[in-house]
C-alpha positions as CSV (number, residue, x, y, z in Angstrom):
1,M,-5.6,-22.9,6.4
2,M,-6.0,-21.0,3.1
3,H,-5.7,-17.3,4.2
4,S,-4.2,-15.3,7.0
5,V,-5.8,-11.8,6.9
6,I,-3.4,-9.2,8.3
7,I,-4.7,-5.8,9.4
8,V,-2.5,-3.1,10.9
9,N,-4.2,-0.7,13.3
10,Y,-3.1,2.8,14.2
11,K,-5.8,4.6,16.1
12,T,-8.5,3.2,13.8
13,D,-10.2,0.9,16.2
14,D,-13.7,1.5,14.9
15,Y,-12.6,1.0,11.3
16,V,-10.9,-2.3,12.2
17,I,-14.1,-3.6,13.8
18,Q,-16.2,-2.6,10.8
19,C,-13.7,-4.1,8.4
20,I,-13.7,-7.5,10.3
21,A,-17.5,-7.5,10.4
22,S,-17.8,-7.0,6.6
23,L,-15.1,-9.6,6.0
24,R,-16.9,-12.2,7.9
25,R,-20.2,-11.3,6.4
26,H,-19.0,-11.7,2.8
27,C,-16.3,-14.3,3.1
28,S,-17.8,-16.7,5.6
29,G,-17.4,-19.7,3.3
30,H,-13.6,-19.6,3.5
31,D,-11.1,-21.0,6.0
32,F,-9.2,-18.0,7.3
33,E,-7.7,-16.4,10.4
34,I,-7.5,-12.7,11.2
35,I,-4.4,-11.1,12.7
36,V,-4.5,-7.5,13.9
37,V,-1.1,-5.8,14.6
38,D,-1.7,-2.8,16.9
39,N,0.6,0.1,16.2
40,G,-1.5,2.3,18.5
41,A,-5.0,1.6,19.7
42,K,-7.4,4.5,20.3
43,T,-9.0,2.9,23.3
44,S,-7.7,0.5,26.1
45,S,-10.7,-1.8,25.4
46,F,-9.6,-2.6,21.9
47,P,-7.7,-5.8,22.7
48,A,-10.7,-7.2,24.6
49,Q,-13.0,-6.4,21.7
50,L,-10.8,-8.3,19.3
51,A,-10.6,-11.2,21.8
52,Q,-14.4,-11.5,21.8
53,L,-14.2,-11.6,18.0
54,N,-11.7,-14.5,18.1
55,V,-9.0,-12.3,16.4
56,R,-5.3,-12.9,16.9
57,Y,-3.8,-9.8,18.5
58,L,-0.2,-8.6,18.3
59,D,1.1,-5.6,20.2
60,P,4.6,-4.4,19.2
61,Q,4.5,-2.0,22.2
62,D,5.3,0.9,19.8
63,N,4.4,2.3,16.4
64,V,6.8,0.3,14.4
65,G,5.5,1.4,11.0
66,F,3.2,-0.2,8.5
67,G,5.7,-2.5,6.7
68,C,7.3,-3.7,9.9
69,A,3.9,-4.4,11.4
70,C,2.9,-6.4,8.3
71,N,6.1,-8.4,8.6
72,L,5.3,-9.2,12.3
73,G,1.8,-10.4,11.3
74,A,3.2,-12.5,8.5
75,A,5.7,-14.2,10.8
76,V,3.0,-15.7,12.9
77,A,0.5,-16.4,10.2
78,V,-0.5,-20.0,9.7
79,G,-2.3,-19.6,6.3
80,H,-0.2,-20.4,3.2
81,R,-1.6,-17.3,1.5
82,L,-1.5,-13.8,3.1
83,A,-4.1,-11.1,2.6
84,F,-3.0,-7.6,3.6
85,V,-6.0,-5.4,4.4
86,N,-6.1,-1.8,5.5
87,P,-8.5,-1.0,8.3
88,D,-10.5,1.4,6.1
89,I,-11.5,-1.4,3.8
90,V,-15.2,-2.4,3.8
91,F,-15.9,-5.6,2.0
92,T,-18.9,-5.7,-0.3
93,G,-18.3,-9.2,-1.9
94,D,-16.3,-12.4,-1.6
95,A,-12.9,-10.8,-1.8
96,L,-11.1,-13.9,-0.4
97,G,-12.8,-16.0,-3.1
98,L,-11.5,-13.6,-5.7
99,L,-8.0,-13.7,-4.3
100,K,-8.2,-17.5,-4.4
101,E,-9.4,-17.4,-8.0
102,G,-6.4,-15.2,-8.9
103,H,-3.8,-17.3,-7.2
104,D,-5.3,-20.5,-8.7
105,R,-5.2,-19.0,-12.2
106,F,-1.8,-17.3,-12.1
107,G,0.0,-19.3,-9.5
108,D,1.2,-18.7,-6.0
109,G,4.3,-16.9,-7.5
110,S,2.0,-14.0,-8.4
111,I,0.8,-11.1,-6.3
112,I,-3.0,-10.6,-6.7
113,G,-4.7,-7.2,-6.1
114,L,-8.4,-6.4,-6.0
115,N,-10.1,-3.5,-7.7
116,L,-11.5,-0.8,-5.3
117,I,-14.1,1.9,-5.2
118,G,-14.5,4.9,-2.9
119,E,-17.3,5.6,-0.6
120,D,-19.0,7.6,-3.4
121,G,-19.1,4.5,-5.5
122,R,-16.6,5.8,-8.1
123,P,-13.4,3.8,-9.1
124,S,-10.6,4.4,-6.6
125,Y,-6.8,4.0,-7.1
126,A,-6.3,0.2,-7.4
127,A,-3.0,-0.2,-9.2
128,G,-0.4,1.6,-11.2
129,R,2.9,1.9,-13.0
130,F,6.2,2.2,-11.2
131,P,7.4,5.8,-10.6
132,S,10.1,6.7,-13.0
133,L,12.6,9.5,-13.8
134,G,10.5,10.2,-16.9
135,V,7.4,10.9,-14.9
136,E,9.3,13.1,-12.5
137,L,10.7,15.2,-15.3
138,M,7.3,15.5,-17.0
139,E,5.7,16.8,-13.8
140,L,8.7,19.1,-13.0
141,F,8.3,20.9,-16.4
142,Y,4.5,20.6,-16.4
143,A,4.7,18.6,-19.6
144,H,1.9,16.4,-18.2
145,R,-0.4,19.3,-18.7
146,W,0.1,19.5,-22.5
147,M,1.1,15.8,-23.2
148,R,-1.9,14.3,-21.4
149,R,-2.1,11.2,-23.6
150,R,1.6,10.4,-23.1
151,Y,1.4,11.1,-19.4
152,A,-1.7,8.9,-19.0
153,T,0.5,5.9,-20.2
154,L,3.1,6.7,-17.5
155,A,0.8,7.7,-14.6
156,V,1.8,6.2,-11.3
157,A,-1.7,5.6,-9.8
158,Q,-4.6,4.4,-11.9
159,T,-8.2,3.4,-11.6
160,Y,-9.9,0.5,-13.4
161,S,-13.3,-0.4,-14.5
162,D,-15.0,-3.4,-12.9
163,S,-16.3,-4.5,-16.3
164,G,-13.1,-6.3,-17.2
165,D,-11.7,-9.6,-16.0
166,T,-8.0,-9.3,-15.0
167,C,-5.0,-7.3,-16.1
168,E,-1.3,-7.4,-15.5
169,V,0.1,-4.3,-13.7
170,D,3.4,-3.1,-12.2
171,Y,2.0,-3.0,-8.7
172,V,-1.4,-3.0,-6.9
173,C,-2.6,-0.8,-4.1
174,G,-1.3,-2.0,-0.7
175,A,-4.8,-1.5,0.9
176,L,-5.9,-4.9,-0.3
177,F,-3.8,-7.6,-1.9
178,G,-2.8,-11.2,-1.6
179,I,0.6,-13.0,-1.8
180,S,1.6,-16.5,-0.8
181,K,3.5,-16.7,2.5
182,L,6.4,-18.5,0.7
183,A,6.7,-15.7,-1.9
184,F,6.5,-13.0,0.8
185,E,9.3,-14.7,2.8
186,R,11.5,-15.1,-0.3
187,L,11.2,-11.3,-0.8
188,G,12.1,-10.7,2.8
189,G,8.8,-9.0,3.3
190,F,8.4,-5.2,3.3
191,N,11.5,-3.0,3.4
192,L,12.0,-1.9,7.0
193,A,13.6,1.4,5.8
194,I,10.1,2.6,4.9
195,F,8.0,3.6,7.9
196,L,4.8,4.3,5.8
197,Y,3.9,4.8,2.1
198,F,5.5,3.3,-1.0
199,E,6.2,0.1,0.9
200,E,4.1,-2.0,-1.5
201,T,5.5,-0.3,-4.5
202,E,9.1,-1.0,-3.4
203,M,8.3,-4.6,-2.5
204,M,6.5,-5.3,-5.8
205,F,9.3,-3.8,-7.8
206,R,11.7,-6.3,-6.2
207,H,9.1,-9.0,-6.9
208,R,8.8,-8.0,-10.6
209,K,12.6,-7.7,-10.9
210,A,12.9,-11.2,-9.6
211,G,10.6,-12.4,-12.4
212,G,7.3,-12.4,-10.5
213,L,4.0,-11.1,-11.9
214,V,1.3,-8.8,-10.4
215,H,-2.3,-9.2,-11.5
216,L,-5.4,-7.1,-10.7
217,M,-8.7,-8.7,-10.5
218,C,-11.1,-6.1,-11.9
219,K,-14.3,-7.2,-10.2
220,V,-15.1,-4.9,-7.3
221,T,-15.6,-6.5,-3.9
222,A,-14.5,-3.7,-1.5
223,I,-14.7,0.0,-0.7
224,H,-11.6,1.8,0.3
225,K,-12.2,5.0,2.3
226,G,-8.5,6.2,2.3
227,S,-6.2,8.2,4.6
228,V,-8.3,7.6,7.7
229,S,-5.2,7.5,10.0
230,T,-3.0,10.2,8.6
231,G,-5.2,12.7,6.8
232,A,-5.3,13.3,3.1
233,D,-2.8,16.1,2.9
234,S,-1.1,16.3,6.3
235,D,2.6,17.1,6.8
236,F,3.0,13.6,8.3
237,K,1.7,12.0,5.1
238,L,3.8,14.2,2.8
239,S,7.0,13.6,4.7
240,H,6.6,9.8,4.8
241,M,5.5,9.7,1.2
242,E,8.6,11.6,0.2
243,Y,11.0,9.4,2.1
244,G,9.2,6.2,0.8
245,R,9.6,7.5,-2.7
246,K,13.2,8.1,-2.1
247,V,13.7,4.5,-0.9
248,F,11.9,3.2,-3.9
249,Y,14.1,5.1,-6.3
250,D,17.2,3.9,-4.4
251,T,15.9,0.4,-5.1
252,R,15.1,1.1,-8.8
253,Y,18.0,3.2,-9.8
254,G,21.8,3.4,-9.2
255,G,24.5,5.8,-10.3
256,V,23.6,8.8,-12.4
257,K,19.8,8.0,-12.6
258,R,19.6,7.8,-8.8
259,L,21.4,11.2,-8.5
260,L,19.1,12.7,-11.2
261,T,15.9,11.6,-9.5
262,R,17.1,13.2,-6.2
263,V,17.9,16.5,-7.9
264,V,14.5,16.5,-9.8
265,R,12.6,15.7,-6.6
266,G,14.5,18.6,-4.9
267,L,13.5,21.0,-7.6
268,R,9.9,19.9,-7.5
269,L,9.8,20.5,-3.7
270,L,11.1,24.1,-4.3
271,L,8.4,24.7,-6.9
272,M,5.8,23.4,-4.6
273,Y,7.0,25.6,-1.8
274,A,7.0,28.6,-4.1
275,S,3.4,27.9,-5.2
276,Q,1.9,26.9,-1.8
277,R,4.2,28.4,0.8
278,R,4.1,25.3,3.0
279,R,7.1,25.0,5.2
280,I,7.1,21.2,4.9
281,F,8.3,21.3,1.3
282,V,11.5,23.1,2.4
283,R,11.9,20.8,5.3
284,L,11.8,17.8,3.0
285,L,14.7,19.0,0.8
286,P,17.3,17.0,2.9
287,T,15.1,13.9,2.4
288,A,14.9,14.3,-1.4
289,L,18.6,15.3,-1.9
290,L,20.4,13.4,0.9
291,G,18.0,10.8,2.0
292,R,17.6,12.1,5.5
293,Q,14.3,11.1,7.1
294,L,12.3,13.4,9.2
295,P,11.6,12.0,12.7
296,P,8.2,10.1,13.0
297,Q,5.5,12.4,14.4
């Protein structure tokens, strides 16, 4: 079997069903299986719905986090290539064919991402550069406001035109990407220390550090709705993004640079609290400075 499509559900049942329907509509010419790992269904009828759709269903019996759920899905996958798909993806073209084209061109040692648009038809975040101490310092001192050109070359999240062919990037958006099962296993999968957010960035940093490449296919074959399970600016999202970023920096840096990134992140949180008066920014100081994770909510 060519692809195993892995979807992690967390109270997004309707989105999962819509995602599966669009996948089968546009990728029917390919040999693939669909695996749904259920971190928390919204309705008790959800497993039965998936059974009717001939979808493999895994129930960890708890919300184990996105990365862990992906690892569970990959462990039972029979395809030699894995496609990780968020439930809020709606396919508009032959995405599996494009992933196959990317892997055939660049080899199974590469991670292949697909370009994305939002519901409004505008380019959506599809790839980016790895976060760095330089970016953190620019944002701390608001240098990105008056050094826009320099900041644009360092920006973490970027959008891409669909008029191009392919481009090499640091990492691609975890909402839709492909990797061979062998390469995924060699990496040890996603880092289980990360419950949600930054897991793809951290894993792809390890992939790049080991000599692997990451390519983005610029043709658009999917819409990404975004933040349907956590909310765009919720305390839950902010807390897990902060901890995920901390784990990423612990992977990227050691010694003095690791300490500096923690201090800079702590200062940024204080400034954000001063400007927005949201208690969550103060509560996240132990996360930024000491690496203490807030309990899952």
